[in-house]
C-alpha positions as CSV (number, residue, x, y, z in Angstrom):
1,M,0.3,-18.5,30.6
2,P,-2.9,-20.4,32.1
3,M,-2.6,-24.3,32.4
4,E,-6.2,-24.2,30.2
5,L,-4.6,-22.9,27.5
6,R,-1.6,-24.4,26.9
7,N,-3.4,-27.6,26.8
8,Q,-4.8,-26.4,24.2
9,T,-3.7,-26.8,20.6
10,S,-3.4,-23.6,18.4
11,A,-5.2,-23.9,15.3
12,S,-3.4,-25.2,12.3
13,E,-5.7,-23.3,9.9
14,F,-8.0,-20.0,9.6
15,I,-11.8,-20.2,7.4
16,L,-11.5,-16.8,5.3
17,L,-15.3,-15.9,5.2
18,G,-14.0,-13.5,2.1
19,L,-15.7,-10.5,1.4
20,S,-19.0,-12.4,0.3
21,E,-20.9,-16.1,1.4
22,N,-23.1,-15.7,-1.5
23,P,-22.5,-18.0,-4.4
24,E,-23.8,-16.1,-7.2
25,Q,-22.0,-12.3,-5.5
26,E,-19.0,-14.3,-5.4
27,T,-18.8,-14.6,-9.0
28,L,-19.7,-11.4,-10.0
29,L,-16.8,-10.1,-6.8
30,F,-14.2,-13.1,-8.9
31,A,-14.6,-11.9,-12.3
32,L,-14.8,-8.3,-10.9
33,F,-11.3,-8.1,-8.3
34,L,-9.9,-10.6,-11.6
35,C,-10.4,-7.6,-13.7
36,M,-8.7,-4.7,-11.5
37,Y,-5.8,-7.2,-10.4
38,L,-4.9,-7.5,-14.1
39,V,-5.7,-3.8,-14.3
40,T,-3.4,-2.9,-11.2
41,A,-0.3,-5.5,-12.9
42,M,-0.9,-4.3,-16.0
43,G,-1.0,-0.8,-15.4
44,N,1.9,-1.3,-12.7
45,L,4.1,-2.6,-14.4
46,L,3.5,-0.6,-17.3
47,I,4.6,2.5,-15.5
48,I,7.8,0.9,-14.4
49,L,8.3,-0.4,-17.9
50,A,8.2,3.6,-19.5
51,I,10.7,5.1,-16.4
52,T,13.4,2.3,-16.8
53,S,13.7,2.7,-20.0
54,D,13.0,6.4,-20.9
55,S,15.8,8.7,-20.9
56,H,14.0,11.1,-20.0
57,L,12.6,10.4,-16.8
58,Q,15.6,9.2,-15.0
59,T,15.0,11.8,-11.7
60,P,13.9,11.4,-8.7
61,M,10.3,12.3,-9.0
62,Y,10.2,9.5,-11.4
63,F,12.7,7.2,-9.5
64,F,9.7,7.3,-7.1
65,V,7.1,6.9,-9.1
66,A,8.6,3.7,-10.0
67,N,9.4,2.1,-6.5
68,L,5.8,3.2,-5.7
69,S,4.7,0.8,-9.3
70,L,6.4,-1.4,-8.1
71,V,5.7,-1.5,-4.4
72,D,1.7,-1.5,-4.9
73,F,2.1,-4.4,-7.5
74,C,3.7,-6.4,-4.8
75,L,0.9,-5.8,-2.0
76,T,-1.7,-6.2,-4.5
77,T,-0.8,-9.8,-5.8
78,D,0.0,-10.1,-1.9
79,T,-3.9,-10.4,-1.1
80,I,-6.0,-10.3,-4.8
81,P,-4.7,-13.6,-6.0
82,Q,-5.8,-15.6,-2.8
83,M,-8.9,-14.4,-2.0
84,L,-10.0,-15.4,-6.3
85,A,-8.0,-18.8,-5.8
86,N,-10.4,-19.5,-2.9
87,I,-13.6,-17.9,-4.5
88,Q,-12.6,-20.2,-7.6
89,T,-11.6,-23.7,-5.4
90,G,-14.8,-23.2,-3.4
91,S,-12.2,-24.1,-0.3
92,K,-11.5,-21.0,2.1
93,S,-9.4,-22.1,4.5
94,I,-5.2,-21.4,4.4
95,S,-2.9,-22.7,6.2
96,Y,-1.8,-21.0,10.0
97,P,2.2,-20.6,7.8
98,C,0.4,-19.3,4.9
99,C,-1.7,-16.7,6.7
100,L,1.7,-15.1,8.6
101,T,3.0,-15.4,5.7
102,Q,0.8,-13.6,3.8
103,M,0.6,-11.1,6.8
104,Y,4.6,-10.3,7.1
105,F,4.2,-9.3,3.5
106,F,1.3,-7.1,3.7
107,H,2.6,-5.0,6.3
108,F,6.0,-5.5,4.6
109,F,4.7,-3.6,1.3
110,G,2.3,-1.5,3.3
111,I,4.5,0.2,5.3
112,I,7.2,0.7,2.7
113,D,3.4,2.3,0.6
114,S,3.1,4.3,3.8
115,I,6.6,5.6,3.8
116,L,7.7,6.6,0.4
117,I,4.3,8.7,-0.3
118,A,6.3,10.8,2.4
119,V,9.2,10.5,1.4
120,M,7.7,11.6,-2.5
121,A,6.3,14.5,-0.5
122,Y,9.4,15.6,0.7
123,D,10.5,15.4,-3.4
124,R,8.6,17.8,-4.1
125,F,9.1,19.9,-1.0
126,V,12.7,20.4,-2.6
127,A,11.7,20.8,-6.4
128,I,9.3,23.7,-5.5
129,C,10.6,25.3,-2.8
130,H,14.4,24.8,-3.0
131,P,14.7,24.6,-7.3
132,L,17.8,25.9,-7.8
133,H,19.4,23.4,-5.6
134,Y,17.0,20.2,-6.5
135,T,19.8,18.4,-8.1
136,T,22.6,19.1,-5.4
137,I,19.9,17.8,-2.9
138,M,17.8,15.0,-4.5
139,S,21.6,13.5,-5.2
140,P,21.2,9.6,-7.1
141,R,23.0,8.4,-3.6
142,L,20.4,10.5,-1.2
143,C,17.3,9.1,-3.5
144,I,18.8,5.4,-2.5
145,L,18.6,5.9,0.3
146,M,15.6,7.8,0.6
147,A,13.8,4.7,-1.3
148,G,15.9,2.0,0.1
149,S,15.3,2.6,3.6
150,P,11.6,2.1,4.8
151,W,12.8,-1.2,3.0
152,I,14.9,-2.2,5.9
153,F,12.8,-0.2,7.9
154,S,9.6,-2.8,6.4
155,F,11.9,-5.4,7.4
156,F,12.5,-5.3,10.9
157,M,9.0,-3.8,11.5
158,S,6.6,-6.9,10.4
159,L,9.0,-9.5,11.2
160,T,7.9,-8.3,14.9
161,H,4.2,-8.3,14.6
162,I,5.1,-11.9,13.2
163,L,7.3,-13.0,16.6
164,L,4.3,-11.5,18.0
165,M,1.7,-13.1,16.7
166,V,3.3,-16.7,16.8
167,R,3.4,-16.4,20.8
168,L,-0.5,-16.7,20.3
169,V,-2.9,-19.1,20.1
170,F,-5.9,-19.8,18.8
171,C,-8.4,-22.2,20.4
172,G,-11.8,-21.2,19.5
173,S,-13.2,-20.1,16.6
174,N,-10.7,-20.0,13.4
175,E,-13.6,-18.0,11.4
176,V,-11.7,-14.6,10.1
177,P,-14.2,-12.6,8.7
178,H,-12.0,-10.9,6.5
179,Y,-10.9,-12.0,2.6
180,F,-6.8,-12.4,3.9
181,C,-5.1,-12.4,6.1
182,D,-4.9,-9.0,8.3
183,L,-3.8,-8.7,11.9
184,T,-7.0,-7.0,13.6
185,P,-9.3,-9.9,12.3
186,L,-6.8,-12.5,13.4
187,L,-6.0,-10.4,17.2
188,R,-10.5,-11.3,18.4
189,L,-9.3,-15.0,17.2
190,S,-6.6,-15.4,19.9
191,C,-7.9,-16.8,23.4
192,T,-4.6,-15.7,25.0
193,D,-3.5,-12.3,26.2
194,T,-3.3,-9.2,22.8
195,T,-2.5,-6.6,24.5
196,M,1.4,-6.8,23.3
197,N,0.5,-7.0,19.8
198,K,-2.4,-4.2,20.1
199,V,0.3,-1.7,21.2
200,F,2.9,-2.9,19.2
201,V,-0.7,-1.9,16.3
202,F,-0.8,1.1,17.8
203,I,3.6,1.7,17.8
204,V,4.1,1.1,14.1
205,A,0.7,3.3,12.9
206,G,2.4,6.3,14.6
207,L,5.6,5.1,13.2
208,V,4.2,4.3,9.7
209,L,1.2,6.7,8.8
210,A,0.8,9.1,11.6
211,I,4.2,10.8,11.3
212,P,4.8,10.3,7.3
213,F,1.1,11.9,6.9
214,I,2.3,14.5,9.6
215,C,5.5,15.4,7.7
216,I,3.1,15.3,4.2
217,L,1.0,18.2,5.8
218,A,3.6,19.9,6.7
219,S,5.7,19.9,3.2
220,Y,2.6,20.5,1.5
221,A,2.2,23.3,3.9
222,H,5.6,24.7,2.6
223,I,5.0,24.2,-1.0
224,T,1.2,26.3,-0.6
225,L,3.5,29.2,0.6
226,A,6.0,29.2,-1.9
227,I,3.2,28.8,-4.6
228,M,1.4,31.8,-3.0
229,K,4.7,33.8,-3.7
230,V,4.5,33.3,-7.9
231,S,3.4,36.3,-9.4
232,S,2.5,34.2,-12.2
233,A,-0.9,32.4,-12.6
234,N,0.2,30.0,-15.0
235,G,3.7,29.2,-12.8
236,R,1.1,28.6,-9.9
237,K,-1.0,26.6,-11.6
238,K,1.7,24.4,-13.1
239,A,3.4,24.1,-9.5
240,F,-0.4,23.1,-8.6
241,S,-0.3,20.5,-11.5
242,T,2.7,18.9,-10.4
243,C,1.7,18.0,-7.1
244,S,-2.4,17.5,-7.5
245,S,-1.0,13.7,-8.4
246,H,0.5,12.6,-5.2
247,L,-2.1,14.6,-3.5
248,A,-5.2,12.4,-4.2
249,V,-2.5,9.3,-4.2
250,V,-2.1,10.4,-0.4
251,A,-6.0,11.2,0.3
252,L,-6.9,7.4,-1.0
253,L,-4.1,5.4,0.8
254,Y,-4.0,7.6,4.5
255,G,-7.9,8.2,4.2
256,T,-8.6,4.4,4.6
257,T,-6.0,2.6,6.5
258,I,-5.7,5.4,9.4
259,G,-9.4,4.6,10.1
260,V,-9.0,0.9,9.8
261,Y,-5.5,1.1,12.6
262,L,-5.8,4.3,13.9
263,C,-9.6,4.6,15.3
264,P,-10.6,2.7,18.0
265,S,-12.1,-0.8,18.1
266,S,-15.2,0.8,19.6
267,V,-15.9,2.4,15.8
268,R,-14.8,-0.1,14.1
269,T,-16.5,-3.7,12.3
270,A,-15.9,-6.3,10.2
271,V,-17.5,-5.2,7.7
272,K,-15.6,-1.2,7.4
273,E,-12.7,-3.2,8.0
274,K,-13.0,-5.4,5.1
275,A,-14.7,-2.3,2.9
276,S,-11.2,0.0,3.5
277,A,-8.6,-3.2,2.4
278,V,-10.5,-3.1,-0.3
279,M,-9.6,0.3,-1.0
280,Y,-5.6,0.6,0.0
281,T,-4.8,-3.3,-1.1
282,A,-7.3,-2.9,-4.6
283,V,-8.7,-0.1,-5.8
284,T,-5.2,2.3,-4.6
285,P,-3.0,-0.2,-6.0
286,M,-5.5,0.1,-9.4
287,L,-5.9,4.0,-9.7
288,N,-2.1,4.9,-9.3
289,P,-1.0,3.7,-12.9
290,F,-3.7,6.8,-13.8
291,I,-3.2,8.8,-11.7
292,Y,0.2,9.5,-12.3
293,S,-0.2,9.2,-16.4
294,L,-3.0,10.8,-16.9
295,R,-1.6,14.2,-15.8
296,N,1.7,13.1,-16.4
297,R,2.8,14.5,-20.5
298,D,5.8,13.2,-20.0
299,L,4.5,9.2,-18.2
300,K,2.0,9.4,-21.3
301,G,4.6,10.4,-24.1
302,A,6.9,7.0,-22.9
303,L,4.2,5.4,-22.6
304,R,2.8,5.9,-25.5
305,N,6.6,5.5,-27.1
306,L,6.9,1.7,-25.1
307,I,4.0,0.5,-26.4
308,N,4.6,1.6,-30.3
309,R,8.2,0.4,-29.5
310,K,6.2,-3.0,-29.0
311,I,3.8,-3.5,-31.9
312,T,7.0,-2.2,-34.4
313,S,8.8,-4.6,-32.6
314,S,6.2,-7.6,-33.0
315,S,4.8,-7.0,-36.6
């Protein structure tokens, strides 16, 4: 590191500029994101309670849905409450340790989210292409391994991001044009060489976005071929309906994250990054419970039974 940078003091805090600097717009954003967070928390926690309390839903598919709901809830909780607190207090500062902590958990849950969706695609592949061997292949041991491995993998990937980040020096502006501490906006503020960080970003993006996305495409290619061989129109419709919810989630998540982490920096702007971040930190986790429950008769029934039991017990 050059001598002049060694004598610089790295930033002790950052200023999160948020989605808007207009006070009137911030009031509207506060109300909007508060409602979105409450809906997200309630929806995902209800999905988890409904699945864990209904013996009919103790299957691999719903096991993975419950895991996805837990991760979505944690991902949103890592980012949205901080933004709401900043708007409410009028203070947009966040300390350097808190910023790194938020960044760590954002990547931690984001990586798990991406891999889990690929795991769910494999589950649908086995269920449709190998229905007679489904219970044998998707054993409880394999399900726990497939759901638990992303947590271990994500722990090391996210920790490496942070270890690479702490070596950087921030000696210029400390204003982050974002509403939470994301990796790419912070790298632009560093006055030291960030080549190693950027290379690792692309490596991780390839591992947790590109490879899972290719696996999903391969799974659905086999699923489509298998469904086309079904002679009954009702059979094809039923098979497609079991995949429609998952496909909607895939489109929401990968359509936004790939644009942020795999597109060249020359075509990315702060506005585009914030819009994409809103999609995968707020909109997608909020919509997932509706996507999975509205198109699933069993899950709707379990939610109805759960709510009826709570009403009966409280009366």
